[in-house]
N, C-alpha and C positions, 0 to 999 in steps of 0.2 A: 169315696168311690161314686162316680156318676151313675145315675139310673137311666139317663137318656144319652145315647151316643150317636153322633152323626158320622157316617162313614167318611173316610178321608179322600175318596175318589180314586185311590190307587188300588182298590181291592180289599184293603184292610177294613173290616167292618167293626170289629171290636179290638182295639189295640191293647197290647200287653200292659201299657201304662194304666189302663182303666181297671185292671184286675190285679194290681200289684205283682205283675209278672206271672201269675198263675196260669193263664190261658189267653189265647187270642183266636179270632175268627177272621178268615180271609175268603172273600167271595171270588170265584174264578170261573172261567169257561174255556172250552177247547173247541177248535174247529173240528168238523167231521174227519174221522180216521187219523187224527193227530196223535202222535206218540211222544210222551216225555220219557226218554230212555232211562236205563238203569242207573240208580243212585242210592246212596245211603244217607239218612239223617243221623248224625252222631249225637245230637243234643236234644232232639224233640221226638215225641210220638205225634203222629199226624193222623187224625180221623178225617174221613171224607163223608159228607152228607150230601146226597144227590138231590138237587132242586128240580132239574129238568134233564131229560134224556137219560143217558147211561154213562157209567165210568167203569172201564175195565182196569184191572190191576194184576200184576204179578208181584207177590210178596214172598220172598224166599222161593220155595219150590211150588207154591200154590198159586192158582189163578182163579179169579172171580170177576163177575160183572154185577155191579150194583145199579138198580133202577131207582127212579124217583121215590124218595122217602126212605131209602136204605142207606146203610153205612158201610164203609170199608175202613180197616185199620192198617196203617203202615207204621209198625213199631220202630222206635229208634234202634239203630244198629243192625237192622234187617234189610238186605238189598231189596229194592222194589222198582217197578216201572208202572206207568199208568197211561191210559189212552182213552180216546172217545171211539167206541166201536160203531157208533151210529152214523146216519147220513145227514144229521142236522147238528148244529152246535149244542153242546151240553152246558149245564150250569151247576156249580156245586160250591159248597163251603168247606174249606179246610179248617179244622180245629186243631190248634197246636198247643201241646203241653210239654214243658213250660212254654209260656206265651212269647218269650223273646224271639222265637223263630220268625215272627212277623216282620222283623227287620229285613229279611231277605227280599220280601215283596216290595220294600220301599227303596231298594237299591236303584240308582239311576242307570247303572250299566251292569248287566250280569256277565261276569267274567270269572276267571280262575280265582282272583283275589276275593271277590264277593262270595263265591261258593265256600272258599276256605274260611273266610271270616264268620260264616254262619254254620260251619260244621257239616257241609254237604260235600260228599265225595262221589264223583261220577265214574262210571265204568261203561264199557261198550259191549260186554259179553252177550247180552240178550237182544240187542237192537235188530240185527238182521233176521233172526228167527221170528221175533214178534211181528215185524213188518211183513214178512212173507206169510205167516199163518193167518194174520188178521187184516191184510190189505191196508196197512198203515203207512203214513208218510212221516 
């Protein structure tokens, strides 16, 4: 197992191959007021660690906003959505267990087949409500 890992440039900081599939780390950012709508990860738990700005999330029936240095948990099998509630881009790391979920972030095109391949199921139930209440796009 390597002790020094060079990010791949596509957001994957620590690929699952470096941890025998146990865990992976993906660095991401969102533009201000951007919403990633309702979805469910059927194969991975996903932790968010906020590096800059804030990340809002609805997980099941709960909502929270994490600030720099804080974590959010999106457990597998639980519907969730996430957004940037701020007026500047945010930056965060998603920690996936098991780690094979990082393959989603390496997909050349995100479409229905890619989501299905990685066990991600999308739904639209919360989108309008979240956009309206938080001024999201």
